[in-house]
C-alpha positions in Angstrom: 22.9 -1.6 49.2 20.2 1.2 49.9 16.8 0.9 50.4 14.2 3.9 50.1 10.6 4.3 51.0 8.6 2.8 53.6 7.4 -0.2 52.0 10.3 -2.1 53.0 11.3 0.5 55.5 7.9 -0.4 57.5 9.2 -4.1 58.3 12.4 -2.9 59.3 11.6 -0.3 62.0 9.4 -3.2 63.4 12.6 -5.1 64.7 13.1 -2.1 66.9 9.5 -1.1 67.5 9.5 2.3 66.2 6.0 3.6 64.8 5.2 3.8 61.4 2.9 4.9 59.1 0.3 2.2 57.5 1.9 0.9 53.6 -0.1 -1.4 51.9 2.0 -2.6 48.6 1.7 -2.9 44.8 -0.2 -6.2 45.3 -3.5 -4.1 47.4 -6.6 -5.1 46.4 -9.1 -2.3 45.5 -11.0 -2.9 48.7 -7.8 -2.7 51.1 -7.1 0.7 49.2 -10.5 1.8 49.8 -10.6 0.5 53.7 -7.4 2.1 54.2 -8.3 5.4 52.9 -11.1 5.6 55.0 -8.9 4.5 58.1 -6.8 7.8 57.5 -8.8 9.8 54.9 -6.4 10.1 52.7 -3.4 7.9 51.3 -0.2 9.1 49.3 0.3 6.6 46.1 4.8 6.6 45.9 6.7 4.3 43.1 9.0 1.3 44.3 12.4 1.8 43.2 15.5 -0.6 43.8 18.0 1.1 45.6 18.2 5.1 46.8 16.4 6.8 44.5 16.1 10.7 45.7 14.5 13.9 44.5 10.8 11.7 43.5 8.9 14.3 45.5 9.9 17.1 43.4 9.9 15.5 40.2 6.0 14.9 41.1 6.3 11.3 41.6 3.6 11.6 44.2 0.2 10.9 44.1 -2.7 11.8 46.5 -6.4 10.3 46.7 -9.2 10.8 49.1 -11.3 8.0 47.0 -10.8 4.7 45.0 -11.2 6.3 41.8 -8.1 8.8 42.4 -5.8 6.3 43.9 -6.6 3.6 40.8 -5.3 6.6 38.5 -2.4 7.7 40.2 -1.5 4.2 40.4 -1.7 3.7 36.9 0.7 6.6 36.2 3.3 5.7 38.6 3.6 1.9 38.7 6.2 1.9 36.0 7.3 5.5 36.4 10.4 6.6 35.0 13.1 9.0 37.4 16.5 10.4 36.2 18.6 11.8 39.1 22.3 12.4 39.8 22.8 10.8 36.2 21.0 7.3 36.9 18.2 6.0 35.2 15.6 4.3 37.5 11.9 2.8 36.6 9.7 1.9 39.3 8.6 -1.7 39.9 5.1 -1.0 41.5 4.1 1.6 43.8 3.5 1.8 47.5 -0.5 3.2 49.2 0.5 4.9 52.5 -1.9 6.3 54.9 -2.3 10.1 55.6 -0.5 11.1 59.3 -2.0 14.2 60.7 0.7 16.3 62.0 1.9 19.6 63.4 5.8 19.0 63.5 7.7 17.3 61.2 11.2 15.7 62.5 14.3 14.7 60.3 16.9 12.0 62.0 19.7 10.3 60.8 21.9 7.9 62.1 25.7 8.1 59.9 28.8 6.9 60.1 31.1 10.0 60.3 34.8 10.4 59.0 35.3 13.6 60.5 34.7 12.0 63.9 35.7 8.3 63.3 32.3 7.7 65.4 28.5 7.6 64.7 26.9 10.7 64.4 23.2 11.8 64.4 21.8 14.3 62.7 18.5 15.9 63.8 16.2 18.8 63.4 12.4 19.6 64.1 12.6 21.3 60.8 11.7 18.2 58.9 9.7 17.0 55.6 12.4 19.1 53.6 15.8 18.4 52.4 18.3 19.1 54.7 20.8 20.8 52.6 17.9 23.9 53.0 18.3 24.4 56.3 20.4 26.8 58.0 22.9 25.3 60.1 21.4 26.9 63.1 18.3 24.7 62.4 20.4 21.4 62.9 22.2 19.7 65.2 25.1 17.1 64.4 26.1 15.5 66.9 28.9 12.1 67.6 28.5 9.7 70.0 30.4 6.6 71.5 29.3 3.2 70.1 30.5 1.7 72.6 27.7 3.5 74.7 25.1 3.8 71.9 23.0 6.8 71.4 21.2 7.7 74.5 18.3 9.3 75.8 20.4 12.3 76.7 22.3 12.7 73.5 18.7 13.2 72.3 17.7 15.4 74.9 20.7 17.6 74.7 20.1 18.3 70.7 16.8 19.0 71.0 17.5 22.1 73.9 20.3 23.0 71.3 17.7 23.6 69.0 14.9 25.2 71.0 12.8 22.6 69.8 9.0 22.9 71.3 8.7 20.8 74.9 6.0 18.7 73.9 8.2 17.0 71.1 11.2 16.1 73.7 9.9 13.4 75.8 8.3 11.1 73.0 11.6 11.7 70.6 13.3 10.6 73.5 12.2 7.8 74.1 11.6 6.5 70.8 14.8 7.8 68.8 17.1 5.5 70.1 15.6 2.2 69.2 16.8 3.4 65.7 20.6 2.7 66.9 19.5 -0.5 67.4 18.9 -1.2 64.3 21.4 1.0 62.3 24.1 -0.9 64.8 22.7 -4.5 64.7 22.0 -4.9 61.1 24.9 -3.6 59.0 23.9 -0.1 58.2 25.9 2.3 57.3 23.2 5.3 57.3 19.7 5.5 58.7 17.7 8.1 57.9 13.8 9.0 58.5 12.0 12.3 56.9 10.0 13.2 57.8 8.7 11.2 61.3 5.6 13.0 61.6 4.7 14.0 65.6 0.6 12.5 65.4 -1.0 12.9 68.4 -2.6 9.6 70.2 -6.4 9.5 71.9 -4.9 10.6 74.8 -3.1 14.0 73.2 0.7 12.7 73.7 2.5 13.2 70.4 3.5 10.3 69.2 6.7 9.9 66.4 5.1 8.2 63.1 8.0 7.5 60.7 6.5 8.6 57.0 9.4 8.0 54.8 12.9 5.7 55.3 15.9 5.5 53.6 19.2 3.3 54.5 22.3 1.5 53.2 24.0 -1.1 54.5 27.6 -2.4 54.1 28.2 -5.1 51.5 30.8 -6.8 53.8 28.5 -7.1 56.9 26.8 -10.5 57.5 24.5 -9.0 60.2 22.5 -7.9 57.1 21.4 -11.0 56.4 19.4 -11.3 59.6 17.0 -8.9 57.9 16.0 -11.8 55.7 16.1 -9.1 52.6 15.6 -10.5 48.9 18.9 -10.8 47.2 17.8 -8.8 44.3 16.4 -5.6 46.2 19.0 -3.4 45.4 20.4 -4.9 41.7 18.0 -3.5 39.2 20.6 -0.4 38.2 23.7 -2.6 37.9 25.2 -4.2 35.0 26.1 -7.6 34.2 29.8 -6.6 34.6 28.9 -4.7 38.2 26.9 -8.1 40.0 29.6 -10.6 38.7 32.3 -8.9 40.2 30.1 -7.9 43.5 29.7 -11.4 43.8 32.9 -12.2 44.7 32.9 -9.5 47.7 34.2 -11.3 50.6 36.0 -10.0 54.2 39.4 -10.9 52.5 39.9 -8.7 49.4 37.2 -6.1 48.3 36.0 -6.4 44.7 34.4 -2.6 44.5 33.6 -1.5 40.6 31.0 0.7 39.1 30.5 1.6 34.8 32.3 5.1 34.5 32.0 4.7 30.4 31.0 1.7 28.2 32.4 3.8 25.2 36.1 3.9 27.6 39.2 3.3 26.2 41.1 3.0 29.7 40.6 0.2 31.8 41.9 1.0 35.3 42.7 -2.1 38.0 42.7 0.2 40.8 43.4 -0.9 44.2 42.3 1.5 47.6 40.2 4.1 48.2 42.4 7.6 47.9 43.8 5.5 44.0 40.4 5.0 43.3 39.2 8.6 44.2 42.1 10.6 42.0 42.4 7.8 39.0 38.3 8.7 38.6 38.4 11.7 38.9 41.4 12.2 36.7 40.7 9.8 33.8 37.2 11.2 33.2 35.1 9.5 30.5 38.4 7.6 29.2 37.8 5.4 32.1 36.1 2.3 31.4 34.9 1.3 35.1 36.0 2.3 38.3 37.6 0.1 41.2 38.7 -0.7 44.2 40.3 -3.8 44.4 42.5 -3.7 47.8 42.4 -5.4 50.7 44.8 -7.6 50.0 43.2 -10.3 48.3 44.0 -14.4 47.2 46.0 -15.3 44.3 41.9 -17.2 43.4 40.1 -14.4 43.9 42.4 -12.0 42.2 42.3 -14.3 39.1 38.8 -14.4 39.1 37.8 -10.4 38.9 40.9 -9.9 36.7 39.3 -12.9 34.2 35.7 -10.9 34.4 37.4 -6.9 34.1 39.0 -8.6 30.9 36.0 -10.5 29.8 34.3 -7.4 29.5 36.3 -4.7 28.4 40.1 -5.6 27.2 38.7 -5.7 23.8 37.7 -2.3 23.9 40.7 -0.6 25.7 43.9 0.8 24.4 45.5 0.9 27.7 45.4 -1.5 30.8 46.0 0.7 33.9 46.9 -1.4 36.7 47.6 1.4 39.7 47.6 1.6 43.5 49.6 3.4 45.9 52.2 1.3 48.7 50.8 -0.8 49.9 50.9 -2.1 53.9 49.9 -5.5 53.7 48.7 -6.3 49.9 51.2 -9.1 48.5 51.7 -7.9 45.1 53.4 -10.3 44.2 50.3 -12.2 44.3 47.9 -10.0 43.0 50.4 -9.3 40.4 50.5 -13.1 39.3 46.9 -13.5 39.5 46.5 -10.8 37.2 49.1 -12.0 34.6 48.2 -15.4 34.3 44.6 -14.3 33.7 45.9 -11.7 30.9 47.8 -15.2 29.4 44.6 -17.1 30.2 42.3 -14.5 28.5 44.9 -14.2 25.2 44.5 -17.8 25.0 40.9 -18.1 25.0 39.7 -15.3 22.7 43.4 -14.1 20.6 45.4 -11.5 21.2 44.5 -7.7 20.8 46.6 -4.8 20.8 46.7 -3.5 24.2 49.7 -1.0 26.2 50.3 -2.1 30.0 50.8 0.6 32.0 51.7 -0.3 36.0 52.1 2.0 38.9 52.4 0.3 42.8 54.1 0.2 45.6 54.3 -2.3 48.7 55.7 -6.1 49.5 57.2 -8.1 46.8 56.7 -5.8 44.8 60.4 -6.1 42.4 59.2 -9.9 43.0 55.4 -9.1 41.1 56.6 -6.7 39.0 59.2 -9.4 37.4 56.2 -11.8 36.9 53.9 -9.4 35.1 57.4 -8.0 32.9 57.9 -12.2 32.0 54.3 -12.3 31.1 54.2 -9.0 28.7 57.1 -9.8 27.0 56.2 -13.6 25.9 52.8 -11.6 24.9 54.0 -9.3 23.0 52.7 -6.3 25.0 54.3 -3.1 25.1 54.2 -1.8 29.1 55.7 1.0 31.5 55.9 0.1 35.2 56.6 2.5 38.1 57.2 2.2 41.5 56.2 3.5 44.7 58.5 6.4 44.2 56.6 8.1 41.2 53.8 9.9 41.9 50.4 8.7 41.0 49.1 11.8 39.3 52.0 11.5 37.0 51.7 7.8 36.7 47.6 8.8 35.2 49.4 11.3 33.0 51.4 8.6 31.2 48.4 6.3 30.9 46.6 9.0 29.2 49.0 9.4 26.8 50.1 5.9 26.1 46.0 5.6 25.4 46.3 9.0 22.9 49.5 7.3 21.3 47.0 4.4 20.8 44.3 6.1 19.4 46.2 7.9 16.8 48.1 5.3 15.1 49.8 3.3 18.2 47.4 0.5 18.5 48.3 -0.7 14.6 51.8 -0.3 15.4 51.3 -2.8 18.3 49.3 -4.9 16.2 51.5 -5.3 13.5 54.7 -5.7 16.3 52.1 -8.5 17.5 51.6 -10.6 13.9 48.3 -9.9 14.0 46.0 -8.6 10.8 
């Protein structure tokens, strides 16, 4: 799950007492909006999108108003705004009204899980308020730290001194930025980003960091996120029925990550392992219906449910059912293959047989027994198939699946249907 914007971001930051801009939601009355303008002199009107939606400002999806009349017009313009970014279409479901925060300095700060260092890492610059990718490397500090000791003030202090940041920024940031580690670490986040943090002067003339935009992502398998009391549908607006149905099965024992690649695809790849998923998705391209990772040693019942859902949504249009993964360390191949084979038999019994070519590539515990069970099932259903063991290059197995798809498109589907006795 991902969250962007200050409507929910301000609520989350209150858990660690990090200062935020004043925010009103789409339910705000004209009197409330007028009062916000009077307190801050100006308000920003931003559309609310579910999930992680970026580049809204560059798309012109940002309104500014110094009076209630302008604020109302901007609300009407942005309330159901449409946005297309990274090949993803999103539609707003309301707007937020955020009080302006005058400041001379803007800070970018994020905490992420670094695969390079195998540790959490901060990214910090006092040239915030813009895309981090647009800054030269010497203006950005990227520093990993020990999760056992957490994010300490000296890490922030060293980063700012390395960047040559103005001295008046150091103390308020050292006091406040470590609070964000508590939010990141204790509530199951994988990414937390504030950009910008505007350094506002208080009545005593001291700078105070005020969060003015928020992004975060959660580990779907970490139950600590549930403690935040976020709505279950907060990040589901762009998910298909298929993705929702499969992802509802997510548990610690066995992953169930899916993403629809092409609704008109002809190869349905049930993939095991993140590395296999990356390779298969890249090589199959538009021929793939879905991208998936069903690794993690799923038990029989869960694998049967996953297979049943995949077959229900994608088998009818598929030429090839592609079961692929690397050499597993702890996944019981017999249990997963037995579940997938039983679900395939159940699918044919319920919806009727269909011409299909099955390609299998796998390695791991109980492989021969699992392939034997799959072979008996495919023989009984009259389906053509080809199986590859752990000593076969995965890229070559993908090439075979693509060749099978082409053969099915060019007359093979009719040949298989005839051999199965299907009109």
